N, CA, C, O and the ligand as a Tripos MOL2 file, in Angstrom:
@<TRIPOS>MOLECULE
protein
  229   227    58     0     0
PROTEIN
NO_CHARGES

@<TRIPOS>ATOM
      1 N         139.8470 -146.2280   -3.7570 N.3       1 MET1
      2 CA        140.7370 -145.1500   -4.3420 C.3       1 MET1
      3 C         141.6830 -144.7070   -3.2610 C.2       1 MET1
      4 O         141.4990 -144.9080   -2.0600 O.2       1 MET1
      5 N         142.6830 -144.1040   -3.7760 N.am      2 LYS2
      6 CA        143.6440 -143.4800   -2.9860 C.3       2 LYS2
      7 C         143.5600 -141.9470   -3.1660 C.2       2 LYS2
      8 O         143.1290 -141.5310   -4.2410 O.2       2 LYS2
      9 N         143.9130 -141.1180   -2.2620 N.am      3 GLU3
     10 CA        144.0000 -139.7400   -2.4880 C.3       3 GLU3
     11 C         145.0660 -139.1520   -1.6710 C.2       3 GLU3
     12 O         145.3810 -139.5250   -0.5410 O.2       3 GLU3
     13 N         145.6440 -138.1070   -2.4100 N.am      4 PHE4
     14 CA        146.6830 -137.2500   -1.6310 C.3       4 PHE4
     15 C         146.4990 -135.7720   -1.8900 C.2       4 PHE4
     16 O         146.5450 -135.2990   -3.0260 O.2       4 PHE4
     17 N         146.3020 -135.1010   -0.8590 N.am      5 ALA5
     18 CA        146.2660 -133.5940   -1.0130 C.3       5 ALA5
     19 C         147.5630 -132.7970   -0.8720 C.2       5 ALA5
     20 O         148.2990 -132.8880    0.1110 O.2       5 ALA5
     21 N         147.7750 -132.0580   -1.8590 N.am      6 CYS6
     22 CA        149.1590 -131.2860   -2.0320 C.3       6 CYS6
     23 C         149.4070 -130.4710   -0.7320 C.2       6 CYS6
     24 O         150.5290 -130.4080   -0.2310 O.2       6 CYS6
     25 N         148.3500 -129.8670   -0.2180 N.am      7 ALA7
     26 CA        148.3720 -129.0400    1.0520 C.3       7 ALA7
     27 C         149.1320 -129.8460    1.9120 C.2       7 ALA7
     28 O         149.9360 -129.1560    2.5390 O.2       7 ALA7
     29 N         149.1900 -131.0350    2.1840 N.am      8 GLN8
     30 CA        150.0270 -131.5760    3.1620 C.3       8 GLN8
     31 C         151.4610 -131.4820    3.0920 C.2       8 GLN8
     32 O         152.1720 -131.7150    4.0700 O.2       8 GLN8
     33 N         151.9680 -131.1010    1.8120 N.am      9 VAL9
     34 CA        153.3800 -130.7560    1.5410 C.3       9 VAL9
     35 C         153.5800 -129.2480    1.2490 C.2       9 VAL9
     36 O         154.5850 -128.6600    1.6500 O.2       9 VAL9
     37 N         152.5810 -128.6210    0.5270 N.am     10 VAL10
     38 CA        152.7610 -127.3640    0.1900 C.3      10 VAL10
     39 C         151.3380 -126.5690    0.7660 C.2      10 VAL10
     40 O         150.2850 -126.6730    0.1380 O.2      10 VAL10
     41 N         151.4220 -125.8980    1.8250 N.am     11 PRO11
     42 CA        150.3140 -125.4540    2.6630 C.3      11 PRO11
     43 C         149.6670 -124.3800    1.7060 C.2      11 PRO11
     44 O         150.3430 -123.4660    1.2370 O.2      11 PRO11
     45 N         148.1850 -124.5520    1.4130 N.am     12 GLY12
     46 CA        147.5340 -123.5790    0.7560 C.3      12 GLY12
     47 C         147.2690 -124.1020   -0.5290 C.2      12 GLY12
     48 O         146.4110 -123.5190   -1.1910 O.2      12 GLY12
     49 N         147.8760 -125.1570   -1.0480 N.am     13 CYS13
     50 CA        147.6390 -125.4620   -2.4680 C.3      13 CYS13
     51 C         146.4580 -126.5470   -2.4020 C.2      13 CYS13
     52 O         146.4300 -127.4840   -1.6040 O.2      13 CYS13
     53 N         145.5110 -126.2710   -3.3520 N.am     14 ASP14
     54 CA        144.2320 -127.0750   -3.2640 C.3      14 ASP14
     55 C         144.0760 -128.2480   -4.1640 C.2      14 ASP14
     56 O         142.9810 -128.7740   -4.3640 O.2      14 ASP14
     57 N         145.2700 -128.6810   -4.7420 N.am     15 PHE15
     58 CA        145.3910 -129.8170   -5.6470 C.3      15 PHE15
     59 C         145.2430 -131.0800   -5.0140 C.2      15 PHE15
     60 O         145.9720 -131.3580   -4.0630 O.2      15 PHE15
     61 N         144.3230 -131.9390   -5.4570 N.am     16 LYS16
     62 CA        144.3320 -133.4610   -4.9020 C.3      16 LYS16
     63 C         144.4930 -134.3070   -5.9610 C.2      16 LYS16
     64 O         143.8760 -134.0960   -7.0050 O.2      16 LYS16
     65 N         145.3930 -135.4310   -5.8150 N.am     17 ALA17
     66 CA        145.4280 -136.4920   -6.6630 C.3      17 ALA17
     67 C         144.5390 -137.6260   -6.1810 C.2      17 ALA17
     68 O         144.4620 -137.9060   -4.9850 O.2      17 ALA17
     69 N         143.9240 -138.2210   -7.0460 N.am     18 THR18
     70 CA        143.2580 -139.5690   -6.7930 C.3      18 THR18
     71 C         143.5590 -140.4740   -7.7900 C.2      18 THR18
     72 O         143.6750 -140.1440   -8.9710 O.2      18 THR18
     73 N         143.7320 -141.9300   -7.2540 N.am     19 ALA19
     74 CA        144.1780 -142.8820   -8.3520 C.3      19 ALA19
     75 C         144.1550 -144.1920   -7.5180 C.2      19 ALA19
     76 O         144.0330 -144.1530   -6.2940 O.2      19 ALA19
     77 N         144.2680 -145.2760   -8.1620 N.am     20 GLU20
     78 CA        144.0500 -146.6190   -7.6740 C.3      20 GLU20
     79 C         145.3520 -147.0570   -6.9530 C.2      20 GLU20
     80 O         145.3180 -147.9200   -6.0760 O.2      20 GLU20
     81 N         146.5570 -146.4190   -7.3560 N.am     21 SER21
     82 CA        147.6420 -147.0540   -6.7780 C.3      21 SER21
     83 C         148.5030 -145.8680   -6.3210 C.2      21 SER21
     84 O         148.2250 -144.7280   -6.6900 O.2      21 SER21
     85 N         149.6130 -146.1450   -5.4700 N.am     22 ASP22
     86 CA        150.5810 -145.0080   -5.0050 C.3      22 ASP22
     87 C         151.4030 -144.5960   -6.2410 C.2      22 ASP22
     88 O         151.7280 -143.4160   -6.3810 O.2      22 ASP22
     89 N         151.7110 -145.4330   -7.0450 N.am     23 ASP23
     90 CA        152.5560 -144.9470   -8.2050 C.3      23 ASP23
     91 C         151.7860 -144.0830   -9.0690 C.2      23 ASP23
     92 O         152.4220 -143.2020   -9.6470 O.2      23 ASP23
     93 N         150.4490 -144.1650   -9.2880 N.am     24 GLU24
     94 CA        149.7890 -143.4240  -10.0660 C.3      24 GLU24
     95 C         149.6740 -141.9600   -9.4970 C.2      24 GLU24
     96 O         149.7760 -140.9470  -10.1900 O.2      24 GLU24
     97 N         149.4330 -141.9880   -8.0550 N.am     25 ILE25
     98 CA        149.3830 -140.7760   -7.2650 C.3      25 ILE25
     99 C         150.6580 -139.9710   -7.5100 C.2      25 ILE25
    100 O         150.5980 -138.7690   -7.7720 O.2      25 ILE25
    101 N         151.8780 -140.6740   -7.4190 N.am     26 LEU26
    102 CA        153.1840 -139.9530   -7.5700 C.3      26 LEU26
    103 C         153.3740 -139.5550   -8.8860 C.2      26 LEU26
    104 O         154.1050 -138.5840   -9.0830 O.2      26 LEU26
    105 N         152.8360 -140.1420   -9.8540 N.am     27 GLN27
    106 CA        153.0290 -139.4990  -11.1790 C.3      27 GLN27
    107 C         152.2420 -138.2300  -11.3300 C.2      27 GLN27
    108 O         152.6690 -137.1950  -11.8430 O.2      27 GLN27
    109 N         150.9230 -138.4410  -10.7770 N.am     28 GLN28
    110 CA        150.0400 -137.0890  -10.8810 C.3      28 GLN28
    111 C         150.7150 -136.0200   -9.9960 C.2      28 GLN28
    112 O         150.7470 -134.8470  -10.3700 O.2      28 GLN28
    113 N         151.2040 -136.3780   -8.9390 N.am     29 VAL29
    114 CA        151.8850 -135.4690   -8.0970 C.3      29 VAL29
    115 C         153.2760 -134.7730   -8.6500 C.2      29 VAL29
    116 O         153.6360 -133.6140   -8.4430 O.2      29 VAL29
    117 N         153.9230 -135.7350   -9.3670 N.am     30 ALA30
    118 CA        155.1120 -135.0510  -10.0800 C.3      30 ALA30
    119 C         154.7730 -134.1190  -11.2540 C.2      30 ALA30
    120 O         155.4740 -133.1420  -11.5180 O.2      30 ALA30
    121 N         153.6690 -134.4550  -11.9530 N.am     31 ALA31
    122 CA        153.2580 -133.6500  -13.0480 C.3      31 ALA31
    123 C         152.6780 -132.2380  -12.6120 C.2      31 ALA31
    124 O         152.8330 -131.2070  -13.2660 O.2      31 ALA31
    125 N         151.9660 -132.3420  -11.3720 N.am     32 HIS32
    126 CA        151.4820 -131.1860  -10.7660 C.3      32 HIS32
    127 C         152.5340 -130.2660  -10.1340 C.2      32 HIS32
    128 O         152.3840 -129.0440  -10.1690 O.2      32 HIS32
    129 N         153.6530 -130.8720   -9.5250 N.am     33 ALA33
    130 CA        154.5860 -130.2500   -8.9290 C.3      33 ALA33
    131 C         155.5530 -129.5020  -10.0070 C.2      33 ALA33
    132 O         156.1120 -128.4510   -9.6940 O.2      33 ALA33
    133 N         155.7090 -130.0460  -11.1880 N.am     34 ARG34
    134 CA        156.3360 -129.4970  -12.2210 C.3      34 ARG34
    135 C         155.6010 -128.1260  -12.7470 C.2      34 ARG34
    136 O         156.0890 -127.0050  -12.8890 O.2      34 ARG34
    137 N         154.4610 -128.5200  -12.9540 N.am     35 GLU35
    138 CA        153.5980 -127.2230  -13.5420 C.3      35 GLU35
    139 C         153.1890 -126.2110  -12.5820 C.2      35 GLU35
    140 O         153.2420 -125.0360  -12.9430 O.2      35 GLU35
    141 N         152.7470 -126.5270  -11.2930 N.am     36 ALA36
    142 CA        152.3640 -125.6540  -10.4870 C.3      36 ALA36
    143 C         153.3420 -125.0380   -9.4170 C.2      36 ALA36
    144 O         153.1360 -123.9590   -8.8620 O.2      36 ALA36
    145 N         154.5290 -125.9220   -9.1730 N.am     37 HIS37
    146 CA        155.3540 -125.4880   -8.1670 C.3      37 HIS37
    147 C         156.7690 -125.4320   -8.7020 C.2      37 HIS37
    148 O         157.7300 -125.3110   -7.9420 O.2      37 HIS37
    149 N         156.9050 -125.5310  -10.1760 N.am     38 GLY38
    150 CA        158.2210 -125.4560  -10.7030 C.3      38 GLY38
    151 C         159.3240 -126.3830  -10.3700 C.2      38 GLY38
    152 O         160.5190 -126.1400  -10.5420 O.2      38 GLY38
    153 N         158.7450 -127.6260   -9.8050 N.am     39 MET39
    154 CA        159.8140 -128.6920   -9.4970 C.3      39 MET39
    155 C         159.9770 -129.6600  -10.6130 C.2      39 MET39
    156 O         159.0930 -130.4690  -10.8940 O.2      39 MET39
    157 N         161.2040 -129.5710  -11.3030 N.am     40 ASP40
    158 CA        161.4950 -130.4190  -12.3150 C.3      40 ASP40
    159 C         161.5800 -131.7600  -12.1000 C.2      40 ASP40
    160 O         161.3580 -132.5880  -12.9830 O.2      40 ASP40
    161 N         161.9490 -132.0800  -10.7630 N.am     41 GLU41
    162 CA        161.9200 -133.4410  -10.1810 C.3      41 GLU41
    163 C         161.3880 -133.3280   -8.8260 C.2      41 GLU41
    164 O         161.6710 -132.3540   -8.1290 O.2      41 GLU41
    165 N         160.6250 -134.2810   -8.4110 N.am     42 VAL42
    166 CA        160.2440 -134.4460   -6.9590 C.3      42 VAL42
    167 C         161.3590 -134.9740   -6.1600 C.2      42 VAL42
    168 O         161.8230 -136.0860   -6.4120 O.2      42 VAL42
    169 N         161.8410 -134.1950   -5.1570 N.am     43 PRO43
    170 CA        162.9570 -134.6740   -4.4120 C.3      43 PRO43
    171 C         162.5440 -135.9390   -3.4980 C.2      43 PRO43
    172 O         161.3940 -136.1310   -3.1040 O.2      43 PRO43
    173 N         163.5620 -136.7090   -3.2370 N.am     44 ALA44
    174 CA        163.1340 -137.8620   -2.3650 C.3      44 ALA44
    175 C         162.4200 -137.6230   -1.1360 C.2      44 ALA44
    176 O         161.4820 -138.3200   -0.7480 O.2      44 ALA44
    177 N         162.8920 -136.6150   -0.5310 N.am     45 GLU45
    178 CA        162.0970 -136.3680    0.7540 C.3      45 GLU45
    179 C         160.6590 -135.9510    0.4940 C.2      45 GLU45
    180 O         159.7620 -136.3110    1.2560 O.2      45 GLU45
    181 N         160.4330 -135.2050   -0.5610 N.am     46 VAL46
    182 CA        159.0090 -134.8230   -0.8660 C.3      46 VAL46
    183 C         158.2430 -136.1270   -1.2250 C.2      46 VAL46
    184 O         157.0850 -136.3280   -0.8590 O.2      46 VAL46
    185 N         158.9680 -136.9920   -1.9610 N.am     47 ALA47
    186 CA        158.1120 -138.2600   -2.5400 C.3      47 ALA47
    187 C         157.7890 -139.0360   -1.2050 C.2      47 ALA47
    188 O         156.7620 -139.7120   -1.1390 O.2      47 ALA47
    189 N         158.6170 -138.9470   -0.1960 N.am     48 GLU48
    190 CA        158.3500 -139.7360    1.0550 C.3      48 GLU48
    191 C         157.1240 -139.2150    1.8010 C.2      48 GLU48
    192 O         156.2620 -139.9560    2.2740 O.2      48 GLU48
    193 N         157.1110 -137.7800    1.8750 N.am     49 LYS49
    194 CA        156.0220 -137.0390    2.4370 C.3      49 LYS49
    195 C         154.6350 -137.5480    1.6940 C.2      49 LYS49
    196 O         153.6590 -138.0310    2.2680 O.2      49 LYS49
    197 N         154.7750 -137.3410    0.3980 N.am     50 VAL50
    198 CA        153.6180 -137.7960   -0.3770 C.3      50 VAL50
    199 C         153.2140 -139.2700   -0.0890 C.2      50 VAL50
    200 O         152.0340 -139.5500    0.1190 O.2      50 VAL50
    201 N         154.0810 -140.1020   -0.0790 N.am     51 LYS51
    202 CA        153.6920 -141.6290    0.2700 C.3      51 LYS51
    203 C         152.9630 -141.6540    1.5000 C.2      51 LYS51
    204 O         151.9320 -142.3160    1.6210 O.2      51 LYS51
    205 N         153.5830 -140.7760    2.6630 N.am     52 ALA52
    206 CA        153.1700 -140.9000    3.9280 C.3      52 ALA52
    207 C         151.8560 -140.2430    3.9830 C.2      52 ALA52
    208 O         151.1140 -140.5070    4.9300 O.2      52 ALA52
    209 N         151.4800 -139.4020    3.0550 N.am     53 GLY53
    210 CA        150.3410 -138.5870    3.1680 C.3      53 GLY53
    211 C         149.1020 -139.2260    2.3340 C.2      53 GLY53
    212 O         147.9760 -138.7310    2.3790 O.2      53 GLY53
    213 N         149.4020 -140.2970    1.6220 N.am     54 ILE54
    214 CA        148.3020 -140.9200    0.8030 C.3      54 ILE54
    215 C         147.2520 -141.6580    1.5990 C.2      54 ILE54
    216 O         147.5890 -142.5510    2.3770 O.2      54 ILE54
    217 N         145.9980 -141.3150    1.4290 N.am     55 ARG55
    218 CA        144.9710 -141.8650    2.1990 C.3      55 ARG55
    219 C         144.0000 -142.7950    1.4040 C.2      55 ARG55
    220 O         143.7850 -142.6140    0.2050 O.2      55 ARG55
    221 N         143.4270 -143.7930    2.1250 N.am     56 GLU56
    222 CA        142.4220 -144.6890    1.3530 C.3      56 GLU56
    223 C         141.0400 -143.7510    1.5690 C.2      56 GLU56
    224 O         140.7120 -143.2150    2.6270 O.2      56 GLU56
    225 N         140.3560 -143.6970    0.3580 N.am     57 VAL57
    226 CA        139.1130 -142.9790    0.3280 C.3      57 VAL57
    227 C         138.0480 -143.9050   -0.3650 C.2      57 VAL57
    228 O         136.8910 -143.5130   -0.5120 O.2      57 VAL57
    229 ZN        150.3250 -128.1780   -5.2230 Zn       58 ZN58
@<TRIPOS>BOND
     1     1     2 1
     2     2     3 1
     3     3     4 2
     4     3     5 am
     5     5     6 1
     6     6     7 1
     7     7     8 2
     8     7     9 am
     9     9    10 1
    10    10    11 1
    11    11    12 2
    12    11    13 am
    13    13    14 1
    14    14    15 1
    15    15    16 2
    16    15    17 am
    17    17    18 1
    18    18    19 1
    19    19    20 2
    20    19    21 am
    21    21    22 1
    22    22    23 1
    23    23    24 2
    24    23    25 am
    25    25    26 1
    26    26    27 1
    27    27    28 2
    28    27    29 am
    29    29    30 1
    30    30    31 1
    31    31    32 2
    32    31    33 am
    33    33    34 1
    34    34    35 1
    35    35    36 2
    36    35    37 am
    37    37    38 1
    38    38    39 1
    39    39    40 2
    40    39    41 am
    41    41    42 1
    42    42    43 1
    43    43    44 2
    44    43    45 am
    45    45    46 1
    46    46    47 1
    47    47    48 2
    48    47    49 am
    49    49    50 1
    50    50    51 1
    51    51    52 2
    52    51    53 am
    53    53    54 1
    54    54    55 1
    55    55    56 2
    56    55    57 am
    57    57    58 1
    58    58    59 1
    59    59    60 2
    60    59    61 am
    61    61    62 1
    62    62    63 1
    63    63    64 2
    64    63    65 am
    65    65    66 1
    66    66    67 1
    67    67    68 2
    68    67    69 am
    69    69    70 1
    70    70    71 1
    71    71    72 2
    72    71    73 am
    73    73    74 1
    74    74    75 1
    75    75    76 2
    76    75    77 am
    77    77    78 1
    78    78    79 1
    79    79    80 2
    80    79    81 am
    81    81    82 1
    82    82    83 1
    83    83    84 2
    84    83    85 am
    85    85    86 1
    86    86    87 1
    87    87    88 2
    88    87    89 am
    89    89    90 1
    90    90    91 1
    91    91    92 2
    92    91    93 am
    93    93    94 1
    94    94    95 1
    95    95    96 2
    96    95    97 am
    97    97    98 1
    98    98    99 1
    99    99   100 2
   100    99   101 am
   101   101   102 1
   102   102   103 1
   103   103   104 2
   104   103   105 am
   105   105   106 1
   106   106   107 1
   107   107   108 2
   108   107   109 am
   109   109   110 1
   110   110   111 1
   111   111   112 2
   112   111   113 am
   113   113   114 1
   114   114   115 1
   115   115   116 2
   116   115   117 am
   117   117   118 1
   118   118   119 1
   119   119   120 2
   120   119   121 am
   121   121   122 1
   122   122   123 1
   123   123   124 2
   124   123   125 am
   125   125   126 1
   126   126   127 1
   127   127   128 2
   128   127   129 am
   129   129   130 1
   130   130   131 1
   131   131   132 2
   132   131   133 am
   133   133   134 1
   134   134   135 1
   135   135   136 2
   136   135   137 am
   137   137   138 1
   138   138   139 1
   139   139   140 2
   140   139   141 am
   141   141   142 1
   142   142   143 1
   143   143   144 2
   144   143   145 am
   145   145   146 1
   146   146   147 1
   147   147   148 2
   148   147   149 am
   149   149   150 1
   150   150   151 1
   151   151   152 2
   152   151   153 am
   153   153   154 1
   154   154   155 1
   155   155   156 2
   156   155   157 am
   157   157   158 1
   158   158   159 1
   159   159   160 2
   160   159   161 am
   161   161   162 1
   162   162   163 1
   163   163   164 2
   164   163   165 am
   165   165   166 1
   166   166   167 1
   167   167   168 2
   168   167   169 am
   169   169   170 1
   170   170   171 1
   171   171   172 2
   172   171   173 am
   173   173   174 1
   174   174   175 1
   175   175   176 2
   176   175   177 am
   177   177   178 1
   178   178   179 1
   179   179   180 2
   180   179   181 am
   181   181   182 1
   182   182   183 1
   183   183   184 2
   184   183   185 am
   185   185   186 1
   186   186   187 1
   187   187   188 2
   188   187   189 am
   189   189   190 1
   190   190   191 1
   191   191   192 2
   192   191   193 am
   193   193   194 1
   194   194   195 1
   195   195   196 2
   196   195   197 am
   197   197   198 1
   198   198   199 1
   199   199   200 2
   200   199   201 am
   201   201   202 1
   202   202   203 1
   203   203   204 2
   204   203   205 am
   205   205   206 1
   206   206   207 1
   207   207   208 2
   208   207   209 am
   209   209   210 1
   210   210   211 1
   211   211   212 2
   212   211   213 am
   213   213   214 1
   214   214   215 1
   215   215   216 2
   216   215   217 am
   217   217   218 1
   218   218   219 1
   219   219   220 2
   220   219   221 am
   221   221   222 1
   222   222   223 1
   223   223   224 2
   224   223   225 am
   225   225   226 1
   226   226   227 1
   227   227   228 2
@<TRIPOS>SUBSTRUCTURE
     1 MET1         2 RESIDUE 1 A MET
     2 LYS2         6 RESIDUE 1 A LYS
     3 GLU3        10 RESIDUE 1 A GLU
     4 PHE4        14 RESIDUE 1 A PHE
     5 ALA5        18 RESIDUE 1 A ALA
     6 CYS6        22 RESIDUE 1 A CYS
     7 ALA7        26 RESIDUE 1 A ALA
     8 GLN8        30 RESIDUE 1 A GLN
     9 VAL9        34 RESIDUE 1 A VAL
    10 VAL10       38 RESIDUE 1 A VAL
    11 PRO11       42 RESIDUE 1 A PRO
    12 GLY12       46 RESIDUE 1 A GLY
    13 CYS13       50 RESIDUE 1 A CYS
    14 ASP14       54 RESIDUE 1 A ASP
    15 PHE15       58 RESIDUE 1 A PHE
    16 LYS16       62 RESIDUE 1 A LYS
    17 ALA17       66 RESIDUE 1 A ALA
    18 THR18       70 RESIDUE 1 A THR
    19 ALA19       74 RESIDUE 1 A ALA
    20 GLU20       78 RESIDUE 1 A GLU
    21 SER21       82 RESIDUE 1 A SER
    22 ASP22       86 RESIDUE 1 A ASP
    23 ASP23       90 RESIDUE 1 A ASP
    24 GLU24       94 RESIDUE 1 A GLU
    25 ILE25       98 RESIDUE 1 A ILE
    26 LEU26      102 RESIDUE 1 A LEU
    27 GLN27      106 RESIDUE 1 A GLN
    28 GLN28      110 RESIDUE 1 A GLN
    29 VAL29      114 RESIDUE 1 A VAL
    30 ALA30      118 RESIDUE 1 A ALA
    31 ALA31      122 RESIDUE 1 A ALA
    32 HIS32      126 RESIDUE 1 A HIS
    33 ALA33      130 RESIDUE 1 A ALA
    34 ARG34      134 RESIDUE 1 A ARG
    35 GLU35      138 RESIDUE 1 A GLU
    36 ALA36      142 RESIDUE 1 A ALA
    37 HIS37      146 RESIDUE 1 A HIS
    38 GLY38      150 RESIDUE 1 A GLY
    39 MET39      154 RESIDUE 1 A MET
    40 ASP40      158 RESIDUE 1 A ASP
    41 GLU41      162 RESIDUE 1 A GLU
    42 VAL42      166 RESIDUE 1 A VAL
    43 PRO43      170 RESIDUE 1 A PRO
    44 ALA44      174 RESIDUE 1 A ALA
    45 GLU45      178 RESIDUE 1 A GLU
    46 VAL46      182 RESIDUE 1 A VAL
    47 ALA47      186 RESIDUE 1 A ALA
    48 GLU48      190 RESIDUE 1 A GLU
    49 LYS49      194 RESIDUE 1 A LYS
    50 VAL50      198 RESIDUE 1 A VAL
    51 LYS51      202 RESIDUE 1 A LYS
    52 ALA52      206 RESIDUE 1 A ALA
    53 GLY53      210 RESIDUE 1 A GLY
    54 ILE54      214 RESIDUE 1 A ILE
    55 ARG55      218 RESIDUE 1 A ARG
    56 GLU56      222 RESIDUE 1 A GLU
    57 VAL57      226 RESIDUE 1 A VAL
    58 ZN58       229 GROUP 0 **** ****
């Protein structure tokens, strides 16, 4: 599985996405960013940070 912790982009946020693929992680992060952080869309620079922060677990 792959995991991404939102705290790597938004310090203090305890959301973690876990999924089998980077694409699913990005989908979960996009939904979370919209609901929790008011981002209608994930900016490209944030998406890059997310991709860079995905870990194998
Ligand atoms: Zn968050």
